[in-house]
VMD Tcl script that draws the C-alpha trace (Angstrom):
set ca {
  {95.58 -18.30 12.92}
  {97.39 -15.08 13.79}
  {94.11 -13.41 14.72}
  {93.34 -16.09 17.28}
  {96.89 -16.07 18.69}
  {97.53 -19.63 17.56}
  {100.94 -18.95 16.03}
  {102.16 -17.33 19.24}
  {100.77 -20.21 21.33}
  {102.60 -22.73 19.12}
  {105.85 -20.76 19.34}
  {105.52 -20.44 23.14}
  {104.91 -24.17 23.45}
  {107.93 -25.04 21.31}
  {110.15 -22.75 23.39}
  {109.20 -24.48 26.69}
  {111.15 -27.49 27.86}
  {109.28 -30.74 28.23}
  {108.53 -31.97 31.73}
  {110.86 -34.31 33.61}
  {109.96 -37.68 35.10}
  {110.81 -36.31 38.57}
  {107.86 -33.90 38.28}
  {105.47 -36.85 38.19}
  {106.56 -37.79 41.72}
  {106.68 -41.59 41.38}
  {110.09 -42.79 42.61}
  {110.30 -46.13 40.78}
  {109.10 -44.78 37.43}
  {111.90 -44.16 34.91}
  {109.93 -43.19 31.80}
  {106.53 -43.62 30.17}
  {104.54 -43.00 27.02}
  {100.81 -42.29 27.35}
  {98.49 -42.06 24.35}
  {95.04 -40.57 24.79}
  {92.67 -42.24 22.37}
  {90.09 -39.49 22.92}
  {92.37 -36.68 21.77}
  {94.65 -38.84 19.57}
  {97.65 -37.25 21.30}
  {100.47 -38.66 23.36}
  {102.69 -37.43 26.14}
  {106.03 -38.56 27.49}
  {108.57 -36.88 29.75}
  {111.94 -35.79 28.51}
  {114.36 -38.71 28.26}
  {116.86 -38.37 31.09}
  {119.14 -40.65 33.09}
  {119.55 -43.59 33.02}
  {118.92 -43.14 29.28}
  {121.53 -40.51 28.52}
  {123.69 -42.69 26.27}
  {122.62 -43.63 22.73}
  {122.66 -47.36 23.51}
  {120.44 -46.79 26.55}
  {117.92 -44.74 24.55}
  {117.97 -47.41 21.85}
  {117.21 -50.06 24.50}
  {114.36 -47.92 25.85}
  {112.81 -47.51 22.40}
  {113.25 -51.23 21.84}
  {111.32 -51.94 25.04}
  {108.47 -49.73 23.86}
  {108.52 -51.45 20.49}
  {108.44 -54.87 22.18}
  {105.48 -53.88 24.39}
  {103.55 -52.38 21.48}
  {104.21 -55.40 19.26}
  {103.14 -57.92 21.91}
  {100.04 -55.97 22.99}
  {98.83 -55.33 19.44}
  {99.64 -58.81 18.15}
  {97.18 -59.93 15.48}
  {97.53 -63.53 16.70}
  {96.97 -62.90 20.42}
  {96.28 -59.27 21.38}
  {96.71 -58.39 25.05}
  {95.20 -55.73 27.28}
  {98.03 -55.69 29.81}
  {101.59 -56.96 29.76}
  {104.12 -57.04 32.60}
  {107.70 -57.96 31.65}
  {110.79 -58.18 33.86}
  {114.13 -57.75 32.13}
  {117.69 -57.56 33.38}
  {117.80 -53.74 33.34}
  {114.14 -52.68 33.44}
  {110.67 -53.84 34.32}
  {107.99 -52.69 31.88}
  {104.23 -52.57 31.94}
  {101.97 -51.97 28.96}
  {98.25 -51.38 29.34}
  {95.64 -50.76 26.65}
  {92.06 -49.68 27.35}
  {89.37 -48.10 25.16}
  {90.50 -44.68 26.45}
  {94.29 -44.88 26.49}
  {97.49 -46.78 25.87}
  {100.20 -46.62 28.50}
  {103.73 -47.97 28.37}
  {105.72 -47.53 31.60}
  {109.33 -48.37 32.45}
  {110.56 -49.08 35.97}
  {113.77 -50.28 37.58}
  {114.54 -54.00 37.34}
  {113.49 -54.87 40.91}
  {109.97 -53.42 40.79}
  {107.26 -55.95 41.53}
  {103.94 -56.22 39.74}
  {101.92 -54.75 42.68}
  {104.31 -51.78 42.91}
  {104.15 -51.23 39.15}
  {100.33 -51.33 39.14}
  {100.13 -48.94 42.11}
  {102.61 -46.59 40.38}
  {100.65 -46.70 37.13}
  {97.44 -45.80 38.98}
  {99.24 -42.82 40.55}
  {100.55 -41.87 37.11}
  {97.04 -41.97 35.63}
  {95.79 -39.64 38.39}
  {98.71 -37.27 37.69}
  {97.95 -37.28 33.95}
  {94.28 -36.53 34.67}
  {95.25 -33.59 36.92}
  {97.71 -32.23 34.32}
  {95.72 -32.97 31.14}
  {95.11 -29.28 30.41}
  {98.87 -28.79 30.28}
  {99.72 -32.08 28.56}
  {97.09 -32.13 25.80}
  {95.28 -29.76 23.50}
  {91.72 -30.25 24.73}
  {90.04 -27.53 22.71}
  {90.85 -26.42 19.22}
  {90.10 -23.32 17.25}
  {87.53 -23.46 14.46}
  {88.55 -21.74 11.24}
}
mol new
graphics top color blue
foreach p $ca { graphics top sphere $p radius 0.5 }
foreach p [lrange $ca 0 end-1] q [lrange $ca 1 end] { graphics top cylinder $p $q radius 0.2 }
display resetview
């Protein structure tokens, strides 16, 4: 691994800060988790405001857990789920190629959320070389 520079690449990656949600450029989007089924990797921005307090982060993780549980239900699995809560609106979407869980402000409508998710998917596609390990070394 040293000969191929893998150790240095891993150390460099660990030293870099994760990206922020503001870099995605979608105003209503607060946070997201995207899982690529092709690479079996996921990406998510750094957790920032409004999730700076422990109780807020716990609520955010609970929302993701709720979406995942409802979408992957053995009784009635779903492909897409849109849920409006008192503090957030969430959208979960599962396809053969990816799983996406996105969190928006509480007043975001379904059309705005879907448009924002489509923009997010284009951003992820543009940034996939930076977000995912697309080629691996053979040892």
